[in-house]
C-alpha positions in Angstrom: 11.4 16.2 -15.7 14.0 12.8 -16.3 13.4 11.3 -13.4 9.5 12.1 -13.4 9.5 10.2 -16.8 11.5 7.6 -15.2 9.3 6.6 -12.5 6.2 6.7 -14.7 8.1 4.2 -17.1 8.6 2.1 -14.3 5.0 2.2 -12.6 3.8 1.2 -16.2 6.7 -1.6 -16.2 4.9 -3.2 -13.0 1.4 -3.2 -14.3 1.7 -6.6 -16.1 3.4 -7.7 -12.5 0.4 -6.4 -10.7 -2.2 -8.2 -12.9 0.2 -11.7 -12.8 0.6 -11.8 -8.9 -3.1 -11.4 -8.7 -4.1 -13.7 -11.2 -1.8 -16.4 -9.6 -3.0 -15.5 -5.7 -6.6 -16.4 -7.2 -5.3 -19.6 -8.8 -3.3 -20.2 -5.5 -6.2 -19.8 -3.3 -8.5 -21.9 -4.8 -6.5 -24.9 -5.0 -4.8 -25.0 -1.4 -5.7 -26.8 1.3 -6.4 -25.3 4.7 -5.9 -25.6 8.2 -8.7 -26.5 10.0 -11.0 -23.8 11.0 -8.4 -21.2 11.0 -9.9 -19.3 7.7 -12.9 -18.9 9.7 -11.5 -17.5 12.2 -9.4 -14.8 10.2 -12.1 -14.1 7.9 -14.5 -13.6 11.2 -11.6 -10.7 12.5 -11.7 -9.1 9.0 -15.7 -8.8 9.2 -15.8 -7.6 13.0 -13.0 -4.9 12.2 -15.4 -3.8 9.2 -18.0 -3.6 11.4 -16.2 -1.8 13.9 -15.0 0.6 11.6 -18.0 1.4 10.0 -20.4 1.7 13.3 -17.8 3.4 15.5 -14.7 5.9 15.6 -12.2 4.9 13.3 -9.1 4.4 14.8 -6.8 6.7 13.1 -4.4 7.5 16.0 -3.5 3.8 15.9 -3.1 3.7 12.3 -0.7 6.6 12.3 1.6 5.4 14.8 1.7 1.7 13.1 2.5 4.1 9.7 5.4 5.8 11.4 7.0 2.6 13.5 6.7 0.8 10.0 9.1 3.8 8.3 11.3 3.5 11.5 11.6 -0.3 11.3 12.1 -0.6 7.5 14.9 2.4 8.2 16.7 0.2 10.6 16.1 -3.0 8.5 18.2 -0.8 6.0 20.7 0.4 8.3 19.5 3.7 9.3 18.3 4.8 12.6 15.4 7.1 13.9 16.1 10.7 15.3 12.8 11.4 16.1 9.0 10.1 15.9 5.7 12.0 16.3 2.1 10.8 15.9 -1.2 12.2 16.5 -4.6 12.1 14.9 -3.7 14.7 12.4 -0.7 13.0 11.1 2.7 11.8 12.1 6.4 12.2 10.8 9.7 10.4 11.8 13.1 11.5 11.1 15.2 9.1 9.7 19.2 9.0 8.7 18.0 6.7 5.8 15.6 6.7 3.2 14.9 4.7 -0.2 11.5 3.9 -1.7 10.9 1.0 0.1 11.3 2.6 3.3 8.8 5.4 2.1 6.1 3.4 1.3 6.8 0.3 3.4 3.6 1.7 5.6 1.5 1.3 2.9 2.1 -2.7 2.2 3.1 -4.1 5.2 0.6 -4.7 7.8 2.8 -4.3 11.1 -0.3 -5.2 13.7 -0.8 -8.2 11.6 2.8 -9.3 11.5 2.8 -8.8 15.4 -0.4 -11.0 15.5 1.3 -13.7 13.5 4.2 -13.8 15.4 2.3 -14.2 18.4 0.3 -17.0 16.8 3.6 -18.6 15.8 4.3 -18.5 19.7 1.0 -20.1 20.5 1.7 -22.8 17.8 5.2 -23.7 19.6 3.9 -23.2 23.1 1.4 -26.2 22.2 -1.6 -23.6 23.5 -4.2 -24.4 20.7 -6.7 -22.4 22.7 -5.1 -19.0 22.0 -4.8 -19.7 18.7 -8.3 -19.1 17.3 -8.3 -15.5 19.3 -4.9 -14.9 18.0 -6.1 -15.6 14.4 -9.0 -13.5 15.0 -6.8 -10.7 15.9 -5.0 -11.1 13.0 -7.7 -10.8 10.4 -9.0 -7.9 12.4 -5.8 -6.1 12.2 -5.4 -7.2 8.4 -8.5 -5.2 7.3 -7.6 -2.3 9.5 -4.3 -2.2 7.2 -6.4 -2.8 4.0 -9.2 0.1 4.6 -7.3 2.6 6.6 -4.2 2.3 4.0 -7.2 2.7 1.2 -8.4 5.7 3.0 -5.2 7.7 3.9 -4.2 6.9 0.0 -7.1 9.2 -1.2 -5.7 11.8 0.4 -2.4 13.9 -0.5 0.6 11.9 1.1 3.9 13.6 1.1 5.2 9.8 0.7 3.2 9.3 -2.5 4.3 12.7 -3.7 8.4 11.7 -3.4 8.2 9.0 -5.5 5.3 9.5 -7.9 1.7 8.7 -8.1 2.4 6.4 -11.3 5.4 4.5 -9.7 4.0 4.7 -6.1 0.4 2.8 -6.3 1.5 0.0 -8.7 4.4 -0.7 -6.1 2.2 -0.7 -3.0 -0.8 -2.8 -4.9 2.0 -5.7 -6.2 3.4 -5.7 -2.6 0.2 -6.0 -1.0 -0.7 -9.1 -3.2 3.1 -10.9 -2.7 2.7 -10.2 0.9 -1.1 -11.2 1.3 0.1 -14.9 -0.4 3.1 -14.8 2.4 0.3 -14.3 5.0 -2.0 -16.9 3.8 0.9 -19.4 3.5 2.3 -18.5 7.2 -1.0 -18.0 8.9 -3.8 -20.4 6.8 -2.6 -22.8 4.3 -1.6 -26.2 5.3 0.3 -27.4 2.0 1.0 -23.8 -0.1 4.4 -23.6 -1.7 5.2 -19.6 -1.6 8.4 -20.4 -3.6 5.9 -21.7 -6.5 3.6 -18.6 -6.0 6.5 -16.4 -6.9 7.5 -18.4 -10.0 4.4 -18.9 -11.3 3.3 -14.9 -10.8 6.5 -14.1 -12.4 5.6 -16.5 -15.3 2.2 -15.1 -15.7 3.4 -12.0 -15.7 5.9 -12.5 -18.4 4.0 -14.0 -20.5 1.3 -11.0 -19.9 4.2 -8.8 -21.3 4.6 -10.9 -24.2 1.4 -10.7 -25.1 1.3 -6.9 -24.8 4.6 -7.1 -27.1 2.7 -8.9 -29.5 -0.5 -6.8 -29.6 1.7 -3.5 -30.0 4.0 -5.2 -32.9 0.9 -6.1 -34.5 -0.9 -2.7 -34.3 2.3 -1.0 -35.6 3.6 -3.2 -37.8 2.7 -2.3 -41.7 
């Protein structure tokens, strides 16, 4: 009971940061300079996936494989190892030697396939292969749409990962990390002059202001 209460309180504490970082992302994306044509290719890939998703068979197996691979990747990053791996259209599972809330929830906020596309884009830029970049950015946009849409669909079902840490904590954390990583994706792939540290600092400051405003309003309600 105590643990459940703690996770609920943590989830509530994350809400101002969800709003603050979302607000800052909206401000940031409207005030930066973008690489020529790159946002159009990214948006085109995003829309292309949406068309494929709703007109043809949904790539459930690809999502499940990526989901379990992300668990495995973050377990390794935290010093663990993978003992067993299984994925099918009916679901998947991975047995790890280490677990925490980041490892458990990582597939819902870390777009693994988009990360691969981003690395490929960097390599194309480093190899001075400009003809490849638009197509890789297109793939990045499509894979990001894949992450957003399939994650939203899977979060509507009963997920053991969510039950493990509680919905009141898991959903705000997933939302917040998705916003923060979306800003990082924009910085690394699309933007020309965006400062990511400045985005993080401004997001924190907006969140603190929201908390201060909430405390002030609460005090005004309860004070005699």
